[in-house]
Backbone as ProteinMPNN parsed JSONL, in Angstrom:
{"seq_chain_A": "XXXXXXXXXXXXXXXXXXXXXXXXXXXXXXXXXXXXXXXXXXXXXXXXXXXXXXXXXXXXXXXXXXXXXXXXXXXXXXXXXXXXXXXXXXXXXXXXXXXXXXXXXXXXXXXXXXXXXXXXXXXXXXXXXXXXXXXXXXXXXXXXXXXXXXXXXXXXXXXXXXXXXXXXXXXXXXXXXXXXXXXXXXXXXXXXXXXXXXXXXXXXXXXXXXXXXXXXXX", "coords_chain_A": {"N_chain_A": [[35.851, -6.587, 36.593], [33.424, -5.849, 38.828], [32.856, -5.398, 42.255], [30.087, -5.864, 44.384], [29.01, -3.75, 46.863], [28.553, -4.843, 50.063], [25.446, -4.62, 51.974], [24.194, -2.487, 50.784], [21.421, -1.489, 48.796], [19.734, -1.168, 45.671], [17.777, 1.652, 44.938], [14.76, 3.159, 43.724], [14.736, 5.88, 41.435], [14.3, 9.046, 42.77], [12.759, 12.098, 42.507], [14.455, 15.161, 42.839], [14.178, 16.937, 45.854], [11.881, 15.648, 46.637], [10.206, 13.342, 48.724], [10.494, 9.907, 49.694], [7.915, 8.929, 50.188], [6.23, 10.156, 48.442], [5.454, 8.779, 46.168], [3.478, 6.941, 46.806], [0.796, 8.166, 47.234], [-0.208, 8.48, 44.624], [-1.012, 5.971, 43.749], [-3.043, 5.566, 45.592], [-4.827, 7.587, 44.862], [-5.717, 6.713, 42.338], [-7.15, 4.408, 43.022], [-9.25, 5.531, 44.513], [-10.591, 6.959, 42.501], [-11.566, 4.847, 40.971], [-13.334, 3.713, 42.817], [-15.159, 5.845, 43.073], [-16.222, 5.934, 40.52], [-17.668, 3.567, 40.406], [-20.018, 3.813, 42.182], [-21.424, 5.767, 40.734], [-22.215, 4.414, 38.419], [-23.965, 2.514, 39.562], [-26.0, 4.234, 40.474], [-27.058, 5.234, 38.075], [-28.15, 2.862, 37.072], [-30.116, 2.377, 39.009], [-31.809, 4.582, 38.656], [-32.706, 4.022, 36.068], [-34.136, 1.63, 36.514], [-36.117, 2.586, 38.237], [-37.499, 4.316, 36.53], [-38.484, 2.46, 34.665], [-40.149, 0.986, 36.382], [-42.052, 2.932, 37.037], [-43.234, 3.285, 34.533], [-44.364, 0.756, 34.185], [-46.207, 0.766, 36.298], [-47.872, 2.86, 35.484], [-48.915, 1.79, 33.091], [-50.276, -0.398, 34.196], [-52.23, 0.887, 35.766], [-53.693, 2.13, 33.744], [-54.687, -0.107, 32.349], [-56.203, -1.251, 34.362], [-58.148, 0.733, 34.731], [-59.369, 0.591, 32.2], [-60.449, -1.997, 32.352], [-62.271, -1.7, 34.475], [-64.007, 0.156, 33.308], [-65.031, -1.371, 31.2], [-66.364, -3.364, 32.647], [-68.34, -1.819, 33.914], [-69.766, -0.917, 31.656], [-70.683, -3.369, 30.728], [-72.37, -4.174, 32.839], [-74.297, -2.137, 32.682], [-75.296, -2.739, 30.165], [-76.441, -5.274, 30.641], [-78.456, -4.586, 32.491], [-79.981, -2.918, 30.851], [-80.826, -4.696, 28.853], [-82.33, -6.466, 30.414], [-84.323, -4.725, 31.325], [-85.524, -4.02, 28.89], [-86.455, -6.524, 28.153], [-88.405, -7.038, 30.117], [-90.148, -4.94, 29.531], [-90.992, -5.591, 26.922], [-92.331, -7.966, 27.463], [-94.417, -7.013, 29.119], [-95.785, -5.399, 27.285], [-96.619, -7.308, 25.424], [-98.344, -8.898, 27.004], [-100.232, -6.939, 27.695], [-101.304, -6.345, 25.158], [-102.502, -8.804, 24.532], [-104.436, -9.03, 26.601], [-105.94, -6.796, 26.049], [-107.328, -7.577, 23.808], [-109.094, -9.317, 24.966], [-110.833, -7.792, 26.425], [-113.448, -7.02, 25.357], [-114.771, -9.489, 25.632], [-114.727, -9.793, 28.397], [-116.361, -7.65, 29.021], [-118.823, -8.58, 28.017], [-119.181, -10.728, 29.742], [-119.504, -9.33, 32.129], [-121.909, -7.91, 31.642], [-123.652, -10.04, 31.316], [-123.581, -11.052, 33.91], [-124.763, -8.944, 35.317], [-127.383, -9.086, 34.382], [-128.216, -11.462, 35.345], [-127.672, -13.725, 33.849], [-125.479, -15.29, 33.966], [-124.881, -18.306, 34.346], [-124.681, -21.877, 35.048], [-122.569, -23.877, 32.951], [-121.453, -21.793, 31.492], [-120.988, -19.888, 33.436], [-118.926, -21.081, 34.922], [-116.851, -21.16, 33.026], [-116.51, -18.428, 32.535], [-115.726, -17.48, 35.073], [-113.31, -18.877, 35.358], [-111.8, -17.723, 33.293], [-111.669, -15.07, 34.216], [-110.133, -15.486, 36.48], [-107.699, -16.268, 35.359], [-106.895, -13.982, 33.863], [-106.615, -12.23, 35.952], [-104.414, -13.307, 37.27], [-102.509, -12.671, 35.408], [-102.195, -10.052, 35.929], [-104.193, -8.21, 35.404], [-106.356, -5.634, 36.339], [-109.434, -4.4, 37.443], [-111.129, -1.266, 37.444], [-113.002, 1.623, 38.585], [-115.717, 3.103, 39.979], [-118.999, 3.968, 41.044], [-119.684, 7.205, 42.268], [-117.115, 8.041, 42.818], [-114.613, 10.639, 42.558], [-114.241, 12.378, 39.452], [-111.601, 11.636, 37.29], [-109.642, 12.685, 34.807], [-107.434, 11.31, 33.835], [-107.834, 8.619, 34.136], [-110.459, 8.19, 33.642], [-113.084, 8.269, 31.213], [-115.342, 10.463, 30.071], [-118.531, 9.915, 28.966], [-121.096, 10.784, 29.187], [-122.805, 13.658, 30.389], [-123.986, 15.686, 33.059], [-125.885, 17.796, 35.362], [-126.046, 18.071, 38.89], [-127.614, 18.692, 41.992], [-126.684, 17.619, 44.332], [-123.963, 17.123, 44.449], [-120.58, 18.03, 45.08], [-118.384, 18.278, 43.535], [-117.048, 17.384, 40.279], [-118.308, 14.3, 39.524], [-118.323, 10.746, 39.176], [-121.193, 9.291, 38.236], [-122.26, 7.09, 37.079], [-121.133, 3.958, 35.848], [-120.33, 3.131, 32.78], [-118.682, 1.455, 31.272], [-116.288, -0.6, 32.742], [-112.934, 0.291, 33.733], [-109.586, -0.87, 32.93], [-106.412, -1.934, 34.113], [-102.88, -2.683, 34.1], [-100.724, -3.144, 36.513], [-99.214, -0.072, 36.776], [-99.943, 0.728, 34.312], [-102.468, 1.892, 32.282], [-104.775, 0.226, 30.394], [-107.268, 0.532, 29.392], [-109.409, 3.258, 29.808], [-111.9, 3.947, 32.339], [-115.181, 4.166, 31.282], [-117.535, 6.567, 31.77], [-120.464, 8.179, 33.22], [-120.836, 11.504, 34.109], [-121.453, 13.955, 36.671], [-121.902, 17.356, 37.426], [-121.751, 20.04, 39.873], [-124.801, 21.858, 40.287], [-125.13, 24.884, 38.547], [-125.083, 27.798, 40.464], [-126.537, 26.592, 42.462], [-126.951, 25.529, 45.838], [-124.891, 23.213, 47.354], [-125.872, 19.949, 48.626], [-124.733, 19.208, 51.082], [-123.978, 21.67, 52.085], [-126.506, 22.772, 52.359], [-127.645, 21.164, 54.344], [-125.967, 21.787, 56.49], [-126.533, 24.472, 56.76], [-129.232, 24.315, 57.417], [-129.074, 23.038, 59.869], [-127.763, 24.998, 61.332], [-129.748, 26.971, 61.265], [-131.788, 25.766, 62.708], [-130.555, 25.542, 65.171], [-130.112, 28.204, 65.869], [-132.765, 29.07, 65.843], [-133.803, 27.705, 67.957], [-132.845, 28.975, 70.163], [-133.678, 30.979, 72.813], [-134.583, 34.385, 73.082], [-133.57, 36.743, 75.475]], "CA_chain_A": [[34.766, -7.138, 37.345], [33.227, -4.996, 40.007], [32.279, -6.068, 43.42], [28.989, -5.122, 45.017], [29.307, -3.435, 48.26], [27.509, -5.431, 50.918], [24.669, -3.703, 52.815], [23.571, -1.418, 49.964], [20.432, -1.941, 47.791], [19.386, -0.134, 44.698], [16.473, 2.301, 45.177], [14.29, 3.882, 42.534], [15.085, 7.286, 41.37], [13.331, 9.946, 43.395], [13.083, 13.468, 42.087], [15.111, 15.987, 43.852], [13.241, 17.716, 46.656], [10.711, 14.828, 46.972], [10.457, 12.279, 49.707], [10.118, 8.577, 49.173], [6.477, 8.64, 50.352], [5.42, 10.858, 47.434], [4.999, 7.858, 45.115], [2.332, 6.146, 47.267], [-0.517, 8.798, 47.027], [-0.706, 8.317, 43.251], [-1.754, 4.72, 43.708], [-4.268, 5.757, 46.37], [-5.751, 8.411, 44.068], [-6.32, 5.903, 41.27], [-8.157, 3.509, 43.609], [-10.412, 6.347, 44.876], [-11.33, 7.262, 41.274], [-12.307, 3.65, 40.575], [-14.459, 3.565, 43.731], [-16.136, 6.882, 42.755], [-16.882, 5.583, 39.252], [-18.597, 2.458, 40.633], [-21.332, 4.284, 42.628], [-22.1, 6.498, 39.656], [-22.864, 3.415, 37.567], [-25.112, 1.967, 40.295], [-27.062, 5.248, 40.494], [-27.698, 5.235, 36.759], [-28.971, 1.653, 36.965], [-31.289, 2.562, 39.869], [-32.696, 5.533, 37.978], [-33.339, 3.318, 34.959], [-35.135, 0.699, 37.048], [-37.236, 3.375, 38.751], [-38.281, 4.782, 35.377], [-39.222, 1.311, 34.14], [-41.216, 0.67, 37.334], [-43.109, 3.94, 36.861], [-43.95, 2.963, 33.293], [-45.195, -0.431, 34.424], [-47.325, 1.176, 37.135], [-48.788, 3.65, 34.65], [-49.617, 0.869, 32.2], [-51.195, -1.184, 35.015], [-53.368, 1.739, 36.111], [-54.505, 2.315, 32.537], [-55.396, -1.361, 32.051], [-57.221, -1.406, 35.403], [-59.237, 1.665, 34.406], [-60.075, 0.03, 31.047], [-61.231, -3.135, 32.819], [-63.398, -1.187, 35.25], [-64.954, 0.761, 32.381], [-65.704, -2.463, 30.488], [-67.29, -3.993, 33.581], [-69.483, -0.912, 34.081], [-70.548, -0.963, 30.427], [-71.359, -4.663, 30.662], [-73.465, -4.148, 33.797], [-75.338, -1.283, 32.102], [-75.897, -3.49, 29.063], [-77.299, -6.306, 31.214], [-79.649, -3.946, 33.032], [-80.799, -2.434, 29.746], [-81.449, -5.864, 28.224], [-83.364, -6.965, 31.327], [-85.419, -3.76, 31.299], [-86.213, -4.166, 27.615], [-87.164, -7.803, 28.162], [-89.603, -6.861, 30.926], [-91.055, -4.056, 28.804], [-91.586, -6.348, 25.818], [-93.29, -8.904, 28.053], [-95.594, -6.261, 29.547], [-96.534, -4.973, 26.099], [-97.26, -8.494, 24.856], [-99.465, -9.253, 27.868], [-101.248, -5.89, 27.562], [-101.976, -6.52, 23.863], [-103.373, -9.975, 24.642], [-105.576, -8.731, 27.467], [-106.785, -5.811, 25.367], [-108.219, -8.325, 22.91], [-110.081, -10.033, 25.776], [-111.713, -6.869, 27.144], [-114.856, -7.157, 24.938], [-115.338, -10.709, 26.225], [-114.967, -9.491, 29.804], [-117.544, -6.78, 29.07], [-119.992, -9.455, 27.845], [-119.35, -11.472, 31.0], [-120.049, -8.4, 33.121], [-123.315, -7.638, 31.34], [-124.42, -11.259, 31.622], [-123.707, -11.145, 35.37], [-125.731, -7.938, 35.755], [-128.732, -9.506, 33.998], [-128.51, -12.767, 35.909], [-127.554, -14.772, 32.833], [-124.207, -15.99, 34.148], [-125.261, -19.535, 35.06], [-124.267, -23.141, 34.457], [-121.205, -24.009, 32.447], [-120.963, -20.486, 31.067], [-120.479, -19.224, 34.627], [-117.634, -21.675, 35.273], [-115.862, -20.709, 32.04], [-116.276, -17.0, 32.757], [-114.942, -17.306, 36.295], [-111.951, -19.361, 35.092], [-111.12, -16.72, 32.495], [-111.382, -13.931, 35.085], [-109.016, -15.872, 37.353], [-106.466, -16.271, 34.563], [-106.483, -12.612, 33.537], [-106.171, -11.606, 37.207], [-103.05, -13.776, 37.496], [-101.646, -11.933, 34.481], [-102.034, -8.687, 36.431], [-105.272, -7.322, 34.984], [-107.15, -5.114, 37.445], [-110.583, -3.589, 37.037], [-111.343, -0.092, 38.29], [-114.139, 2.465, 38.224], [-116.865, 2.909, 40.862], [-119.91, 5.099, 41.133], [-119.482, 8.082, 43.402], [-115.741, 8.508, 42.979], [-114.356, 11.863, 41.786], [-113.832, 12.182, 38.058], [-110.168, 11.831, 37.033], [-109.509, 12.543, 33.341], [-106.334, 10.426, 33.461], [-108.277, 7.222, 34.168], [-111.883, 8.14, 33.287], [-113.516, 8.871, 29.95], [-116.734, 10.874, 30.276], [-119.394, 9.759, 27.795], [-122.343, 11.498, 29.457], [-122.581, 14.779, 31.313], [-125.216, 16.263, 33.603], [-125.721, 18.587, 36.579], [-126.761, 17.509, 40.037], [-127.472, 19.586, 43.142], [-126.173, 16.929, 45.519], [-122.53, 16.838, 44.332], [-119.747, 19.207, 45.322], [-117.352, 18.277, 42.501], [-117.38, 16.501, 39.16], [-118.359, 12.968, 40.109], [-118.79, 9.645, 38.329], [-122.491, 8.853, 38.758], [-122.585, 5.791, 36.475], [-120.015, 3.311, 35.15], [-120.836, 2.52, 31.546], [-117.738, 0.366, 31.021], [-115.2, -0.506, 33.716], [-111.582, 0.447, 33.209], [-108.649, -1.952, 33.253], [-105.007, -1.563, 34.167], [-101.884, -3.685, 34.478], [-99.771, -2.37, 37.298], [-99.457, 1.361, 36.617], [-100.299, 0.977, 32.912], [-103.899, 1.839, 31.987], [-104.987, -0.276, 29.03], [-108.524, 1.141, 28.942], [-110.005, 4.077, 30.866], [-113.286, 3.655, 32.688], [-116.125, 5.028, 30.559], [-118.471, 6.915, 32.841], [-121.331, 9.35, 33.138], [-120.414, 12.396, 35.196], [-122.365, 15.029, 37.064], [-121.251, 18.514, 38.038], [-122.673, 20.806, 40.722], [-125.727, 22.725, 39.568], [-124.687, 26.275, 38.624], [-125.883, 28.656, 41.335], [-127.263, 25.835, 43.483], [-126.187, 25.242, 47.044], [-124.74, 21.775, 47.501], [-126.699, 19.349, 49.672], [-124.04, 19.26, 52.372], [-124.072, 23.036, 52.591], [-127.894, 22.984, 52.763], [-127.859, 20.517, 55.631], [-125.263, 22.559, 57.502], [-127.288, 25.714, 56.968], [-130.458, 23.957, 58.111], [-128.727, 22.774, 61.263], [-127.504, 26.291, 61.972], [-131.007, 27.68, 61.447], [-132.512, 25.137, 63.803], [-129.882, 25.871, 66.421], [-130.394, 29.615, 66.186], [-134.201, 29.21, 66.13], [-134.134, 27.118, 69.259], [-132.303, 29.805, 71.234], [-134.643, 31.999, 73.231], [-134.042, 35.693, 73.352], [-133.85, 37.216, 76.817]], "C_chain_A": [[34.645, -6.353, 38.63], [32.605, -5.785, 41.097], [31.218, -5.175, 44.016], [29.299, -4.932, 46.478], [28.208, -3.989, 49.117], [26.821, -4.363, 51.747], [24.019, -2.58, 52.085], [22.653, -2.036, 48.928], [20.086, -0.792, 46.891], [17.985, 0.38, 44.988], [16.065, 3.058, 43.943], [14.664, 5.338, 42.632], [13.965, 8.115, 41.945], [13.683, 11.345, 42.984], [13.673, 14.229, 43.24], [14.076, 16.809, 44.583], [12.024, 16.926, 47.066], [11.126, 13.773, 47.942], [10.049, 10.958, 49.136], [8.636, 8.288, 49.289], [5.619, 9.295, 49.292], [4.888, 9.922, 46.371], [3.753, 7.116, 45.516], [0.994, 6.848, 47.051], [-1.061, 8.632, 45.636], [-1.515, 7.036, 43.145], [-3.061, 4.854, 44.471], [-5.283, 6.566, 45.587], [-6.435, 7.594, 42.992], [-7.387, 4.973, 41.829], [-9.406, 4.29, 44.006], [-11.234, 6.7, 43.649], [-12.148, 6.069, 40.826], [-13.523, 3.463, 41.477], [-15.542, 4.606, 43.454], [-16.887, 6.56, 41.483], [-17.91, 4.495, 39.448], [-19.95, 2.938, 41.146], [-22.081, 5.052, 41.553], [-22.815, 5.531, 38.733], [-24.073, 2.793, 38.242], [-26.272, 2.945, 40.331], [-27.804, 5.295, 39.173], [-28.607, 4.019, 36.602], [-30.239, 1.791, 37.806], [-32.305, 3.505, 39.236], [-33.43, 4.854, 36.833], [-34.415, 2.356, 35.426], [-36.357, 1.434, 37.586], [-38.126, 3.877, 37.621], [-39.1, 3.642, 34.784], [-40.381, 0.932, 35.058], [-42.371, 1.656, 37.22], [-43.916, 3.667, 35.601], [-44.871, 1.768, 33.478], [-46.421, -0.074, 35.264], [-48.347, 1.974, 36.334], [-49.597, 2.752, 33.724], [-50.635, 0.032, 32.973], [-52.425, -0.368, 35.393], [-54.285, 1.948, 34.916], [-55.318, 1.059, 32.231], [-56.492, -1.611, 33.091], [-58.42, -0.505, 35.141], [-60.05, 1.148, 33.215], [-60.97, -1.136, 31.474], [-62.454, -2.68, 33.613], [-64.452, -0.56, 34.337], [-65.728, -0.302, 31.614], [-66.719, -3.169, 31.392], [-68.533, -3.131, 33.783], [-70.375, -0.926, 32.842], [-71.322, -2.27, 30.314], [-72.546, -4.719, 31.623], [-74.618, -3.282, 33.271], [-76.053, -2.002, 30.97], [-76.849, -4.559, 29.596], [-78.58, -5.708, 31.774], [-80.57, -3.459, 31.918], [-81.523, -3.583, 29.047], [-82.572, -6.403, 29.095], [-84.568, -6.031, 31.332], [-86.22, -3.879, 30.004], [-87.01, -5.467, 27.571], [-88.463, -7.701, 28.942], [-90.624, -5.993, 30.191], [-91.756, -4.787, 27.671], [-92.631, -7.323, 26.342], [-94.572, -8.187, 28.47], [-96.442, -5.825, 28.358], [-97.278, -6.148, 25.481], [-98.482, -8.902, 25.683], [-100.592, -8.23, 27.74], [-102.009, -6.026, 26.243], [-102.937, -7.705, 23.905], [-104.618, -9.669, 25.457], [-106.502, -7.699, 26.838], [-107.77, -6.491, 24.43], [-109.318, -9.055, 23.683], [-111.064, -9.099, 26.472], [-113.167, -6.937, 26.663], [-115.522, -8.402, 25.515], [-115.65, -10.481, 27.704], [-116.165, -8.559, 29.961], [-118.816, -7.604, 28.927], [-120.263, -10.258, 29.113], [-119.971, -10.569, 32.062], [-121.516, -8.104, 32.877], [-124.185, -8.858, 31.64], [-124.604, -11.41, 33.132], [-124.749, -10.152, 35.879], [-127.163, -8.368, 35.47], [-129.081, -10.894, 34.526], [-128.396, -13.91, 34.921], [-126.274, -15.592, 32.962], [-124.472, -17.239, 35.008], [-124.66, -20.739, 34.354], [-122.802, -23.167, 34.052], [-120.611, -22.688, 32.001], [-120.373, -19.717, 32.243], [-119.094, -19.758, 35.0], [-116.535, -21.202, 34.328], [-115.512, -19.243, 32.273], [-115.416, -16.772, 33.992], [-113.505, -17.795, 36.118], [-111.157, -18.338, 34.291], [-110.765, -15.496, 33.341], [-110.216, -14.234, 36.03], [-107.692, -15.809, 36.605], [-105.99, -14.854, 34.28], [-106.04, -11.87, 34.8], [-104.749, -12.044, 37.534], [-102.06, -13.071, 36.582], [-101.505, -10.465, 34.873], [-103.141, -7.731, 36.042], [-106.116, -6.935, 36.183], [-108.261, -4.236, 36.895], [-110.724, -2.408, 37.986], [-112.502, 0.724, 37.744], [-115.339, 2.15, 39.105], [-117.728, 4.161, 40.87], [-119.618, 5.908, 42.396], [-118.058, 8.576, 43.577], [-115.515, 9.769, 42.141], [-113.857, 11.549, 40.378], [-112.354, 12.541, 37.899], [-109.935, 11.624, 35.538], [-108.357, 11.624, 32.915], [-106.752, 8.954, 33.436], [-109.75, 7.065, 33.785], [-112.11, 8.788, 31.923], [-115.009, 9.176, 30.077], [-117.498, 10.759, 28.961], [-120.717, 10.488, 27.954], [-122.071, 12.552, 30.513], [-123.919, 15.336, 31.766], [-124.859, 17.111, 34.819], [-126.549, 17.95, 37.682], [-126.542, 18.425, 41.233], [-126.81, 18.934, 44.355], [-124.699, 16.545, 45.405], [-121.763, 18.146, 44.518], [-118.597, 19.322, 44.322], [-117.783, 17.356, 41.378], [-117.215, 15.058, 39.606], [-118.849, 11.957, 39.083], [-120.086, 9.11, 38.937], [-122.927, 7.534, 38.146], [-121.356, 5.279, 35.735], [-120.59, 2.589, 33.944], [-119.977, 1.334, 31.118], [-116.606, 0.479, 32.034], [-113.861, -0.306, 33.017], [-110.703, -0.708, 33.653], [-107.229, -1.408, 33.207], [-104.171, -2.792, 34.478], [-100.783, -2.94, 35.218], [-100.134, -0.9, 37.239], [-99.881, 1.718, 35.189], [-101.811, 0.822, 32.714], [-104.087, 1.373, 30.549], [-106.361, 0.131, 28.488], [-109.09, 1.976, 30.073], [-111.436, 3.626, 31.153], [-114.188, 4.665, 31.984], [-117.325, 5.281, 31.469], [-119.399, 8.036, 32.409], [-121.004, 10.217, 34.348], [-121.492, 13.442, 35.455], [-121.557, 16.118, 37.733], [-122.248, 19.237, 38.935], [-123.547, 21.743, 39.882], [-125.259, 24.172, 39.676], [-125.64, 27.107, 39.487], [-126.624, 27.928, 42.425], [-126.359, 25.587, 44.674], [-126.076, 23.739, 47.2], [-125.527, 21.246, 48.691], [-126.032, 19.429, 51.033], [-124.122, 20.647, 52.968], [-125.494, 23.333, 53.061], [-128.161, 22.392, 54.139], [-127.185, 21.294, 56.758], [-126.019, 23.852, 57.814], [-128.574, 25.443, 57.735], [-130.196, 23.708, 59.59], [-128.45, 24.071, 62.007], [-128.794, 27.047, 62.244], [-131.788, 27.095, 62.616], [-131.898, 25.504, 65.149], [-130.166, 27.303, 66.831], [-131.862, 29.831, 66.509], [-134.578, 28.662, 67.486], [-133.595, 27.936, 70.413], [-133.296, 30.901, 71.581], [-133.93, 33.318, 73.512], [-134.466, 36.136, 74.744], [-134.118, 38.708, 76.77]], "O_chain_A": [[35.593, -6.207, 39.401], [31.89, -6.755, 40.848], [31.372, -3.961, 44.148], [29.77, -5.818, 47.191], [27.041, -3.646, 48.927], [27.422, -3.376, 52.171], [23.337, -1.768, 52.709], [23.034, -2.991, 48.25], [20.134, 0.377, 47.273], [17.088, -0.419, 45.26], [16.912, 3.547, 43.196], [14.869, 5.919, 43.697], [12.797, 7.893, 41.627], [14.842, 11.739, 43.112], [13.42, 13.97, 44.416], [13.162, 17.335, 43.948], [11.181, 17.461, 47.786], [12.285, 13.359, 47.971], [9.305, 10.917, 48.156], [8.131, 7.455, 48.536], [4.417, 9.039, 49.225], [3.911, 10.274, 45.711], [3.009, 6.683, 44.636], [0.053, 6.142, 46.688], [-2.279, 8.639, 45.461], [-2.579, 7.015, 42.525], [-4.082, 4.313, 44.046], [-6.477, 6.272, 45.636], [-7.63, 7.77, 42.757], [-8.419, 4.765, 41.192], [-10.517, 3.78, 43.858], [-12.461, 6.74, 43.731], [-13.276, 6.223, 40.359], [-14.604, 3.106, 41.008], [-16.727, 4.3, 43.582], [-18.071, 6.877, 41.369], [-18.923, 4.472, 38.749], [-20.97, 2.515, 40.602], [-23.308, 4.967, 41.497], [-23.933, 5.814, 38.303], [-25.095, 2.562, 37.595], [-27.425, 2.527, 40.228], [-29.032, 5.385, 39.146], [-29.708, 4.13, 36.062], [-31.315, 1.375, 37.377], [-33.509, 3.255, 39.276], [-34.626, 5.073, 36.638], [-35.482, 2.268, 34.818], [-37.489, 0.978, 37.421], [-39.352, 3.867, 37.734], [-40.268, 3.825, 34.439], [-41.467, 0.596, 34.585], [-43.536, 1.264, 37.296], [-45.14, 3.802, 35.601], [-46.005, 1.758, 32.998], [-47.528, -0.538, 34.992], [-49.552, 1.78, 36.492], [-50.807, 2.922, 33.582], [-51.731, -0.226, 32.476], [-53.544, -0.878, 35.344], [-55.508, 1.944, 35.056], [-56.498, 1.147, 31.892], [-57.567, -2.113, 32.762], [-59.567, -0.92, 35.306], [-61.277, 1.25, 33.212], [-62.108, -1.252, 31.018], [-63.547, -3.218, 33.439], [-65.65, -0.725, 34.564], [-66.932, -0.165, 31.396], [-67.808, -3.528, 30.944], [-69.65, -3.647, 33.82], [-71.6, -0.943, 32.959], [-72.468, -2.287, 29.864], [-73.603, -5.245, 31.275], [-75.784, -3.655, 33.404], [-77.271, -1.892, 30.829], [-77.945, -4.732, 29.063], [-79.665, -6.25, 31.563], [-81.791, -3.57, 32.023], [-82.695, -3.458, 28.691], [-83.639, -6.757, 28.594], [-85.71, -6.492, 31.342], [-87.45, -3.843, 30.024], [-88.108, -5.509, 27.018], [-89.499, -8.203, 28.506], [-91.822, -6.274, 30.224], [-92.961, -4.631, 27.473], [-93.692, -7.488, 25.739], [-95.674, -8.672, 28.217], [-97.671, -5.874, 28.414], [-98.427, -6.01, 25.061], [-99.533, -9.217, 25.125], [-101.765, -8.598, 27.682], [-103.226, -5.843, 26.21], [-104.049, -7.629, 23.381], [-105.73, -10.007, 25.051], [-107.711, -7.725, 27.067], [-108.905, -6.041, 24.273], [-110.362, -9.376, 23.115], [-112.04, -9.569, 27.057], [-114.065, -6.912, 27.504], [-116.706, -8.374, 25.848], [-116.69, -10.91, 28.206], [-116.908, -8.67, 30.937], [-119.79, -7.359, 29.638], [-121.413, -10.447, 29.511], [-120.856, -10.992, 32.805], [-122.294, -8.053, 33.829], [-125.3, -8.734, 32.148], [-125.662, -11.846, 33.587], [-125.531, -10.477, 36.772], [-128.068, -8.046, 36.241], [-130.132, -11.439, 34.187], [-128.978, -14.971, 35.146], [-126.02, -16.486, 32.155], [-124.307, -17.219, 36.228], [-124.191, -20.644, 33.22], [-121.934, -22.579, 34.697], [-119.404, -22.477, 32.116], [-119.393, -18.988, 32.091], [-118.199, -18.988, 35.35], [-115.428, -20.881, 34.761], [-114.342, -18.865, 32.212], [-114.485, -15.966, 33.966], [-112.579, -17.198, 36.666], [-109.98, -18.106, 34.569], [-109.674, -14.944, 33.197], [-109.414, -13.354, 36.341], [-106.685, -15.353, 37.147], [-104.806, -14.555, 34.44], [-105.189, -10.983, 34.732], [-103.955, -11.24, 38.024], [-100.897, -12.892, 36.945], [-100.776, -9.716, 34.222], [-103.038, -6.538, 36.325], [-106.542, -7.793, 36.955], [-108.044, -3.429, 35.991], [-110.47, -2.53, 39.184], [-112.929, 0.546, 36.603], [-115.919, 1.069, 39.005], [-117.228, 5.275, 40.719], [-119.341, 5.347, 43.456], [-117.812, 9.451, 44.409], [-116.167, 9.944, 41.112], [-113.142, 10.572, 40.159], [-111.914, 13.611, 38.32], [-110.023, 10.496, 35.054], [-108.305, 11.202, 31.76], [-106.1, 8.134, 32.789], [-110.236, 5.946, 33.621], [-111.415, 9.729, 31.54], [-115.833, 8.267, 30.176], [-117.163, 11.413, 27.973], [-121.389, 10.78, 26.965], [-121.235, 12.378, 31.4], [-124.862, 15.448, 30.982], [-123.709, 17.151, 35.254], [-127.606, 17.369, 37.437], [-125.425, 18.885, 41.47], [-126.419, 19.624, 45.297], [-124.224, 15.721, 46.187], [-122.242, 19.222, 44.158], [-117.916, 20.346, 44.27], [-118.77, 16.631, 41.505], [-116.131, 14.639, 40.014], [-119.681, 12.27, 38.232], [-120.073, 8.541, 40.028], [-123.869, 6.912, 38.638], [-120.636, 6.04, 35.088], [-121.256, 1.562, 34.078], [-120.501, 0.321, 30.654], [-116.018, 1.551, 32.174], [-113.685, -0.687, 31.86], [-111.014, -1.425, 34.604], [-106.889, -0.553, 32.39], [-104.65, -3.785, 35.026], [-100.008, -2.196, 34.617], [-101.243, -0.518, 37.611], [-100.147, 2.883, 34.895], [-102.365, -0.252, 32.949], [-103.629, 2.021, 29.608], [-106.596, 0.085, 27.28], [-109.245, 1.477, 31.188], [-112.09, 3.006, 30.314], [-113.977, 5.874, 32.084], [-118.027, 4.358, 31.88], [-119.179, 8.729, 31.415], [-120.909, 9.723, 35.472], [-122.313, 13.761, 34.595], [-120.641, 15.844, 38.509], [-123.457, 19.069, 38.779], [-123.091, 22.336, 38.904], [-125.012, 24.651, 40.782], [-126.85, 27.116, 39.263], [-127.284, 28.565, 43.246], [-125.144, 25.452, 44.528], [-127.096, 23.05, 47.18], [-125.816, 21.978, 49.638], [-126.698, 19.692, 52.034], [-124.307, 20.812, 54.174], [-125.685, 24.056, 54.039], [-128.805, 23.01, 54.987], [-127.748, 21.447, 57.842], [-126.129, 24.266, 58.968], [-128.969, 26.229, 58.596], [-130.979, 24.108, 60.452], [-128.846, 24.233, 63.161], [-128.947, 27.682, 63.287], [-132.374, 27.826, 63.415], [-132.603, 25.744, 66.13], [-130.429, 27.583, 68.0], [-132.194, 30.67, 67.346], [-135.555, 29.099, 68.094], [-133.875, 27.604, 71.565], [-133.704, 31.669, 70.709], [-132.844, 33.359, 74.089], [-135.611, 35.921, 75.142], [-134.38, 39.321, 77.805]]}, "name": "protein", "num_of_chains": 1, "seq": "XXXXXXXXXXXXXXXXXXXXXXXXXXXXXXXXXXXXXXXXXXXXXXXXXXXXXXXXXXXXXXXXXXXXXXXXXXXXXXXXXXXXXXXXXXXXXXXXXXXXXXXXXXXXXXXXXXXXXXXXXXXXXXXXXXXXXXXXXXXXXXXXXXXXXXXXXXXXXXXXXXXXXXXXXXXXXXXXXXXXXXXXXXXXXXXXXXXXXXXXXXXXXXXXXXXXXXXXXX"}
């Protein structure tokens, strides 16, 4: 039976040439490796979240662009439908009023001959009021320049007192709705006499002659 010597404790084996503190850095190195591995994992997670966020943003932008395109198409569709509706209405009104033009011509002739009297006058005036509310406008006056876009020449003559092709008689008035002509004015036109001096030029020349004739020579 051996006796332990008091005051002495057993110590771990230490390699020859090494100090007792050499064993502690190994534990420190292992803890540093664990700490280095942890940030690497967090970085990977951040990169993954950033990629997912970019995908979500891209998808959101695409859906927003699709919605804006659909809204624009819908607005264009509404405007087109409204435009077509107005056009159809105008055509329907123009067709109806076109059928009434012969009646309006009869009313006009009766008025010219003094036959628009009594109850017939009241009915005629009521009809003219209604067609005016629908937008029907009459045009065509004697003395206005001839315009082939709104006038239809049925008679032609020459006149020394005109300086351009002029409507000298309205055979049938024209009618329009807004900018749409539903019947041109049927007129008789006169052109300047070939080789003749227009009346205005004659008057100007006469005035010049009188002025020069009234000047005394010294």
